[in-house]
N, C-alpha and C positions, 0 to 999 in steps of 0.2 A: 202385452200378445202372451197369448196362456200356453207356456211350454206343452209337447201333445207328448204324453206318456207312453214307457217305454213299454212294450209287448215282454209278455214272458214266451217261452218256447212251447208250452201248450198254446196259445194264443196264433202264435204263428202256422203251428200245425195245422189248426179250425182254419184260419185262412185259407189255407194252402187245400187243404179237405174243400172248405167248399168251391173254390175252383175246379178241383176235379169232379167234383158232384157238376159242376154247370158244363162244363167241358170237359168228358174224359179225355179225350186226344185233339188238343187244342195244333190248329197248324197257322206259320206264319206264311207273311209273302212272297220271302225268298225261295228260290227251286235250287235242292239241292239233292245229291242221292245218296251222302251218307255223311259222318260225321264231322268229316276234312273239310268234305267242300261245303256243307251247313259255315265254317267257322270262316271258309274264304270268302263267300258271301259275306258272309257280318262284316268281316275287315272291309271288304268291297263297299258295305253300306254305308261306313262312315261320311256323312255329307251327299250322300247320294240317294236315290228313290231305291224302292226296291224294282220297281218295272225295270228303270235302268241298268242295272245291276243283274235281271234278271235275262235281259236280252244281250249285254254282252258276256254271260259265262253259259248258255244255251248251249253252243256248240264249242268252248270251250271244256267244259264236265264232259262232255259225251268222249274225250280221248283223256283228258290229266282229270284223275279222279284218288288217286291218291299222293302221299307228301312226294315219292320216289319220282311219280312221272314231273309231278309240279317241280324238283330241284330239275331233274333233266333237263325240261323245256327250258328254263334258265330267265335271270331277270327282264334279258330284250325282249324274247319273243311272247312272253307273259304281257310286257308293257303293251306291245303291239294288239296282243288279244283283249286284252280292257281298255282301253286308249278314249272308248269314249266317257269313260267315267272319268269325273274330275277327281285330282291329285294323284294320278294313273303312276307315275311314277314312283314315289313314297310308295304306295299304296304294292305296288309288284316288289321293290324291295323289302315290304314287310313280309310279304308272303312267302318269299324266297327265303328270308330269314327264317319264319315258322316255322318254315317247311323242311331247315336243315333242323 
């Protein structure tokens, strides 16, 4: 098998320029209100569907939209809010830790 060639920085820049030209404002499927809630949604999306994450976070993100609010919520209450998502216990622990 032939080894792929390594791209030079200008080649990588050209790829991203083309991406930008094709779709100047790309949108993902995860619903978020700010960079913090997007980070939380991405953590929750591991081994879960975007639709499932969006369903679990719809009401959560209305009241918890900062890391300070997430820490104040606490791990136990976060678990309750996201228990419909697989691996919710470890994900809640991770989200509280990254919020601290």
